C-alpha positions as CSV (number, residue, x, y, z in Angstrom):
1,M,99.4,104.4,126.5
2,A,100.8,107.5,123.8
3,T,100.5,110.4,124.7
4,P,98.4,112.5,121.3
5,R,100.5,114.7,119.4
6,E,99.5,118.0,119.4
7,D,97.7,119.7,116.9
8,H,99.9,123.2,116.2
9,L,97.0,124.7,114.0
10,K,93.9,124.1,115.7
11,K,92.9,127.5,117.3
12,G,94.1,128.5,120.8
13,A,97.4,126.0,120.2
14,T,100.2,127.5,121.5
15,A,104.2,127.6,119.9
16,S,107.2,130.0,120.1
17,V,108.4,131.7,117.4
18,Y,111.7,130.3,117.2
19,H,109.8,126.6,116.6
20,T,107.1,127.4,114.0
21,L,109.9,129.7,111.6
22,V,112.1,126.1,111.8
23,A,108.8,124.0,111.3
24,G,107.9,126.4,108.6
25,S,111.2,126.6,106.9
26,V,111.8,123.1,106.9
27,S,108.1,122.1,105.6
28,G,108.8,124.9,102.8
29,A,112.0,122.9,101.7
30,V,110.8,119.6,101.6
31,A,107.7,120.2,99.7
32,R,109.7,122.1,97.1
33,A,111.5,119.4,96.7
34,V,108.9,116.7,95.8
35,T,107.0,118.7,93.4
36,A,109.6,120.6,91.7
37,P,109.0,118.9,88.2
38,L,105.7,119.2,88.5
39,D,106.3,123.0,88.5
40,T,107.9,123.4,85.8
41,V,105.1,121.6,83.6
42,K,101.9,123.1,85.2
43,I,104.0,126.8,84.5
44,R,104.3,125.6,81.0
45,L,100.6,124.6,80.3
46,Q,99.6,127.8,81.9
47,L,101.9,130.3,80.1
48,S,100.5,128.2,76.2
49,N,98.1,130.6,74.9
50,K,97.0,128.2,72.3
51,S,93.4,127.1,71.7
52,L,92.1,123.8,72.8
53,G,92.1,122.1,69.7
54,A,96.1,122.8,69.4
55,H,97.0,123.0,73.0
56,D,99.7,120.4,74.0
57,G,98.3,117.9,76.9
58,L,100.5,117.2,80.0
59,R,102.4,114.4,78.2
60,Q,103.3,115.9,75.2
61,T,104.7,118.4,77.4
62,V,107.0,116.3,79.4
63,V,107.9,114.5,76.4
64,R,109.0,117.8,74.4
65,I,110.7,119.1,78.0
66,F,112.6,116.0,77.9
67,K,113.5,115.7,74.6
68,N,114.6,119.1,73.6
69,E,115.9,120.3,77.1
70,G,117.2,117.5,79.3
71,I,115.8,115.8,82.6
72,R,117.3,119.0,84.5
73,A,115.2,121.2,82.4
74,F,112.6,120.0,84.9
75,W,114.2,122.0,87.9
76,K,115.1,125.3,86.1
77,G,113.9,127.9,88.6
78,N,114.8,125.7,91.3
79,V,117.0,128.1,93.3
80,P,114.4,131.0,93.0
81,A,111.6,128.4,93.9
82,E,113.4,126.8,97.2
83,I,114.0,130.2,98.7
84,M,110.5,131.3,97.7
85,Y,109.1,128.1,99.4
86,I,111.6,128.4,102.8
87,L,110.4,132.1,103.1
88,Y,107.0,131.4,102.2
89,G,107.2,128.4,104.9
90,A,108.5,130.1,107.2
91,T,106.4,133.3,106.9
92,Q,102.8,131.5,106.6
93,F,103.2,129.3,109.8
94,T,105.1,131.9,111.7
95,S,102.7,134.6,110.9
96,Y,99.6,132.0,111.0
97,S,100.4,131.8,115.0
98,M,100.8,134.9,115.7
99,F,97.9,136.2,114.5
100,S,95.6,133.3,115.5
101,K,96.7,134.5,119.3
102,A,96.4,138.0,118.7
103,L,92.9,137.2,117.2
104,T,92.2,134.6,120.4
105,E,93.3,137.4,122.6
106,L,91.0,139.8,120.9
107,E,88.4,137.4,121.3
108,T,88.6,136.8,124.9
109,T,89.0,140.7,125.4
110,Y,85.9,141.7,123.5
111,G,83.8,138.7,125.0
112,F,83.2,136.6,121.4
113,N,83.9,133.1,120.1
114,L,84.6,132.4,116.6
115,R,83.9,128.9,115.4
116,P,87.5,127.2,114.8
117,S,86.5,127.1,110.9
118,N,86.1,130.7,110.6
119,H,89.1,131.7,112.7
120,S,91.2,129.9,110.7
121,L,89.8,131.2,107.4
122,I,90.8,135.1,109.1
123,V,93.7,134.2,110.3
124,G,94.9,131.6,107.0
125,T,94.0,134.6,104.6
126,S,96.3,137.1,106.7
127,A,99.0,135.0,106.9
128,G,99.2,134.0,103.2
129,L,98.8,137.9,102.1
130,T,101.7,138.5,104.7
131,S,103.6,135.8,102.8
132,L,102.8,137.0,99.5
133,I,104.7,140.6,100.2
134,V,107.9,138.9,101.6
135,T,108.2,136.1,98.8
136,Y,106.7,137.7,95.7
137,P,109.6,138.3,93.8
138,F,111.0,135.7,94.1
139,D,108.0,133.9,92.4
140,L,108.2,136.1,89.5
141,L,111.9,134.7,89.1
142,R,110.7,130.9,89.1
143,T,108.6,131.6,86.4
144,R,110.2,133.4,84.0
145,L,113.3,130.8,84.6
146,A,110.5,127.7,84.2
147,A,109.5,129.7,81.4
148,N,112.2,129.2,79.3
149,S,112.6,126.8,76.8
150,E,116.2,126.6,75.4
151,R,118.4,124.0,76.5
152,H,120.2,127.0,78.4
153,F,119.8,127.8,81.4
154,L,119.3,131.4,82.3
155,S,120.9,132.9,85.2
156,M,118.4,134.7,88.3
157,T,121.4,137.8,87.8
158,A,120.3,138.0,84.1
159,V,116.4,137.7,84.6
160,I,116.1,139.8,87.5
161,K,118.3,142.6,85.3
162,Q,115.8,141.9,82.5
163,V,112.6,143.0,84.4
164,R,114.4,146.2,86.5
165,A,115.7,147.3,82.8
166,S,111.7,146.9,81.7
167,G,110.0,147.8,84.8
168,G,112.4,149.1,87.7
169,L,112.3,147.6,91.1
170,A,108.4,147.4,90.7
171,G,109.0,145.3,87.8
172,L,109.5,142.1,90.8
173,Y,105.7,142.7,91.2
174,M,104.4,142.4,88.2
175,G,100.8,140.5,88.3
176,A,100.6,140.9,92.0
177,K,97.3,141.9,91.5
178,P,95.9,138.6,91.1
179,T,98.0,137.1,93.5
180,L,96.6,139.0,96.3
181,L,93.1,137.1,95.5
182,S,94.6,134.7,94.8
183,L,97.7,133.4,97.5
184,G,95.4,135.5,100.4
185,L,92.2,133.3,99.2
186,N,94.4,130.4,98.9
187,S,95.9,130.5,102.0
188,G,92.9,131.2,103.6
189,L,90.8,128.3,102.2
190,M,93.1,125.8,102.7
191,F,93.5,126.1,106.8
192,W,89.3,126.3,106.7
193,T,88.8,123.4,104.9
194,Y,91.8,121.7,106.9
195,E,90.1,122.8,110.2
196,I,86.7,121.8,109.1
197,A,88.5,118.2,108.1
198,R,90.4,117.8,111.6
199,E,86.5,118.5,113.3
200,V,85.1,115.9,111.1
201,S,88.2,113.5,111.3
202,A,88.9,113.9,115.3
203,Q,87.4,111.0,116.4
204,Y,89.4,108.4,113.7
205,K,92.7,110.5,115.0
206,D,94.3,107.5,116.9
207,N,92.8,105.2,115.0
208,I,94.3,106.1,111.4
209,P,97.8,107.2,110.8
210,F,99.0,110.0,108.8
211,I,95.8,111.8,109.4
212,E,97.6,115.0,109.0
213,G,98.4,114.0,106.0
214,F,95.1,113.3,104.3
215,C,93.7,116.5,105.9
216,G,96.2,118.5,104.2
217,F,95.5,116.8,100.8
218,F,91.7,117.9,101.0
219,A,92.8,121.2,102.1
220,G,94.9,121.5,99.3
221,A,92.4,120.3,96.3
222,S,89.8,122.1,97.6
223,S,91.3,125.5,97.7
224,K,93.1,125.2,94.4
225,G,90.0,124.5,92.3
226,I,88.3,127.5,93.8
227,T,91.6,130.1,93.1
228,F,92.9,128.2,89.8
229,P,92.1,131.1,87.3
230,L,93.6,134.0,89.2
231,D,96.5,131.9,89.2
232,T,96.5,131.5,85.6
233,L,96.2,135.2,85.1
234,R,99.4,135.8,87.5
235,K,101.7,133.7,85.5
236,R,100.8,135.4,82.5
237,M,101.1,139.3,83.8
238,Q,104.6,138.0,85.3
239,M,105.7,136.9,81.9
240,R,104.7,140.5,80.7
241,S,107.6,143.6,80.4
242,S,104.9,146.2,81.1
243,K,101.5,146.5,83.3
244,T,98.3,144.4,82.2
245,S,94.9,145.2,83.1
246,I,93.3,142.3,84.7
247,I,90.3,142.3,83.5
248,G,91.8,143.0,80.0
249,L,94.2,139.9,80.0
250,A,90.9,138.1,81.4
251,R,88.7,138.9,78.3
252,T,91.7,138.4,75.8
253,I,92.4,134.7,77.4
254,L,88.1,134.1,77.4
255,R,87.9,135.6,74.1
256,R,91.2,133.0,72.3
257,E,91.2,130.1,74.4
258,G,88.1,129.6,75.9
259,L,86.3,128.8,79.8
260,F,89.3,126.3,79.7
261,G,92.2,128.8,78.9
262,F,92.1,129.4,82.5
263,Y,92.2,126.0,83.8
264,K,95.1,125.1,81.9
265,G,97.5,122.9,83.7
266,F,95.0,122.4,86.2
267,G,95.0,118.7,86.3
268,I,98.5,118.6,87.5
269,S,98.2,121.6,89.5
270,L,96.3,119.0,91.6
271,I,98.5,116.5,91.6
272,K,101.1,118.7,92.9
273,T,99.2,121.2,95.0
274,A,97.3,118.8,97.2
275,P,100.6,116.5,98.1
276,T,102.4,119.9,98.6
277,S,100.1,121.4,100.8
278,A,99.7,117.1,102.5
279,V,103.9,117.6,102.9
280,S,103.7,120.7,104.2
281,L,101.5,120.7,106.9
282,F,102.4,117.2,108.0
283,V,106.1,117.9,108.2
284,Y,105.2,121.3,110.1
285,E,103.6,119.0,112.8
286,V,106.3,115.9,112.6
287,V,108.8,118.6,112.9
288,L,107.1,120.7,115.9
289,N,106.4,117.9,118.0
290,G,109.8,116.6,117.6
291,M,111.1,120.0,119.0
C-alpha cells in the first residue's frame, strides 16, 4: 500500500527552511515559464485607458502584438519576471512555513486553537507581505518592459536608469501601496481557500489524482476575483513617473472608463492566475515530497 503524501501547507506541517526555499524557487520558476505570454497580454489590457466601446479585446491585443512586435514580444519583461517569480516563490513558501511554525507555537503557549482555514489566512497574508518587500522592484521592471509596444526590446538597465532619474530609488516601489493590499490579501486568500478546499476534498484524496492542482486552481481563481481592481491600480501606478493618489487614480478610471476599467484583462487573468497557483502549489508539493 502506497504511503500517503504529506500536505506541507497544512497547519502543523514541518519542513526545513532549505527544503521550502528550494521547492518554492522551483515552483515559482515553473509557474512563470508556463504563463509568461498570458502575463504580457494581461498587462497590455490593464494599461489600456480607452473606454469600453473603444477598448481592444483579448483577440485584438494578441493579434496586434504578434503582427507588430513578433512572437518574442510575448516574453517581454521575462527576465525580471523570472527573477521575481523565483524570489517570490522561495520567499512566500519559506516565510509561510516559518510563520506557520511560529503561530502554532503561540497557540500552544497561550492555549488557543485557530481553525486551520483562519491559521492559513493569517500566515498566508504575512507571507505575501514579506514576499512583496523582497520582489516588488522586479515587478515594476516587468510591467514597464512588458508595456513597451515597440518592436525593439528595452533592457533592464535602461528601465532602472529611467526610474531612478524620475523618482530615485524610491521609484522602484511606485504603486506599492495598492500592492500591499492586493498581494498581501491575495496571498492570504489563496492559502485560506486552498485550506478550505483541502478540508472538503480530503475524503477523495486517495481516489482523485492531482487533487493539489485542483485545490490550487480554486484558490487562485477565488482570490483573484476579489483583488483584481487593486492589481489594475498597481499596474497603472507603476507606469507613472510621479507619485499618484490611489483614490485619485481610482476616481479617474471610474469616470473615464467606468467600473469595467478596473477589470480589464480579468478574463485572461483568470486563465493565467488559476493555472499559476495550481502549478505553483502542485510543483511545491511534488518537489518537497521528492526531497
